[in-house]
C-alpha angles and dihedrals in degrees: 000000000000117000109241089212090064091048090055091046091053090053092050090050090050091052092047090053090054090054093045093049091052096043100039116012113210095029110141113258122255114242120216088252088060092064114084116227121208139170113241114239091235121044088216087069093057142284097264133014136201117204115219098199095105092060100050096092096049095043093039091225137110116265093246091055091048091049091053093052094045091049090051093050095044091048089058094056109103092222093056092069090063090053098049134258134321132204139160119252108188108299092350134089103215127194127207108204123228094252101196095050093040094048091049092049094048096046096044092044095052096044094044093052096039112176089002092065110114095026114127138184099230090118098033110148094013117128110210125182116201121197117196146146099033096182126193115235093226097078144017123267111281135194093282090055090049091058090048092048093047092050094047095047094043094048089048091053092047093050091048089048086059093054103266123140101237126199115188117206136180129194113206113212096219103152140053139068095309090059090048090055092062091044093051092049090051092053093047102039112012105033113156095013126117136194087257094051090052094041096233136122109274098243090045089057091054089048090053088056090053092051090048090053090056089054090049092049089057091050096045109011098170095046092046092052094046094047092048093051090047091053091049091052090049090051093049090047091055098246104184097221093047092048091049092053090046092053092047096049094041088051090053093048096046094045090057093043091052089053089056091048091054091046094052097041096249119147141170137206093210135013119204125195125217089220087065097042107037094093094049119106100038095101091046090056092049091050089050089051091055090050092052096249091122137023137225124231124219092262090058098255119136121230141179123222109232098183092111089064095042098260135107118243136299132212114234101176126026121235090262089055096251121140131246131214089268091054090052093051091050091054093043093053091051091046092050093052087055091050095048115004104224135192091211137012118203119199113203100203135141122272092251087076097058093111091050093055095044088057094042094052092045093050092050090051089050088053088058102251107148093196088064088080089070098050112120133194110211094203117196134185132246121279121208140162125254087259091066143253120351127226119194096199090056094047094244094117115109110241108233093228092049090053093049090046091053091049091047092050090049091051091048090053089052092051091050093045090056093045092240099135095108094040096055096046101216107032095188093051092047091047090052091054091047089052092051091046091051093048100044097042093049091049094047103040090076119076107259094239093061127088111235145193114226109216109192094196094051093045092056097052115124091212131057130021100341141117094249090054090056091047091049091052091051091049091049092054091046089053091053091051092047093052092051094044094240095117092058093051101274125131096235122216118013112259142084127280104249111171091185087073091067097093102129114112091239092052092047095048091050092050092051091048092052091049090056094062097096091048093049092049091052090048092050091050093048092051096036085232122138090184087079089065092042092054090046092051091055090051091052091049094048090046093053092045091055092045092050091049097046102033118050112212110196093029094041094135098250134044092236094053092045091051092047094048089050089056089052090053090049092050090050090054091053091055094043092053094050096044093046090053090054091059096039097251109146114232117235125197092195133027 
């Protein structure tokens, strides 16, 4: 469904090019994208406006004079009459859309496409791999992981909505000294116990071991360090007892983490394990050394010169020939491309790893992999609670399940306080969905690059810019459709659908907002930014709230207007459902 705004912009660009050709032959043409598009502050001034300031210098005229000429030329185009009216308002060319035709096109387009409305083909044929989550198997998922998971899953859904083939991957960090710390604490302080014997979730039990190690390391720092290193050496040497304990505790951790994934709607197409990938990359570095891409120091270590990207140098292999984390990531990226040849690989990783990914992408380019040019680090900021920064080793991190449980319990209290238990059917299940909506929307409404404070109380509010507010709006529309019989397949009030009757400002603003959905999805995909959809969802919800307040549906005054307004409500619900799914906010028919 073509955006009428873009059609107007193309006509304005065409008129500007006529003026430019007459005033200054040979001047490069203005593309439609070179014409700014704005929304006038007052609907009485027009529905869309095009400022003429950028063209004053070239045309050697004041913006108001240019606007007058452009409006005259555009108004003479035969196709403009079908789109509405145009006039100049000071330095702007403003367009008044043909409301009846536009309303009909928007309504029919949304309802005909249903859940496919908003999908686009901008990424058709593109294969995009998205890596996210990357948990450690020494603790449960915490609030920081929840932001990572929400970003990765939401971006994946948005990219797929725009036609991309998306492959979601996760690398589980299940080896190394941090894992050995939990294992050592288990042997010393929890031997023989299990998550079941202690009555705790399995990943939480492993996390308790990690916290206990930190306490031990404060009591006996030298012994703790020596014992941890000895356990790591035993693991790398293949000691049977150490490997058995490692498998058991990793199994506990991963079982609990998978439960949290299922609870939050997170899924993957492939899970990699660091224990399988940590040796990858060494041979690639040695081949690069032979080709002159890297250099060897006197002590035998292998380095890469990073001066071309404004950095110093980076070691890739130690003097004893062993690999580093960077070496592992190099090998893993190459291995993944062999598993599923991608056009782009997106790493969803915190902003503290920006240096790491600059080096990783540069090294892969040095190794000659063309696809390395399309690697992308989706860098996101820290997330904390109002109480301050969290530290997992000290036990001050908020367990993801504990946070969701608290939100769920708060939502359940609200349902009970309003006496809605019977109305919602299963109060506990509804409260769980409200909790997930509150969590995911709060985490995603902020641009990924920004640090944020997660405020549980604010996130759970049923008014304002929150997930529960969006869910409430969806439930309200569903209730309207149920009462009129439309939801169950009926036609609702008697009367014809006559879009030309939708002339109220609230109706018109809602229509224009719904029409913008495909454009907003494409913008979110291009910027890898779910906050674009979150902001859009709030605008849709506010727009429907105003429409519902100002424009009665059942008591509209005429059967035709009632029927048409009901169609507008139904179209709004279609968009709300799709957009909410893109940002992981569960849809609720009753609240």
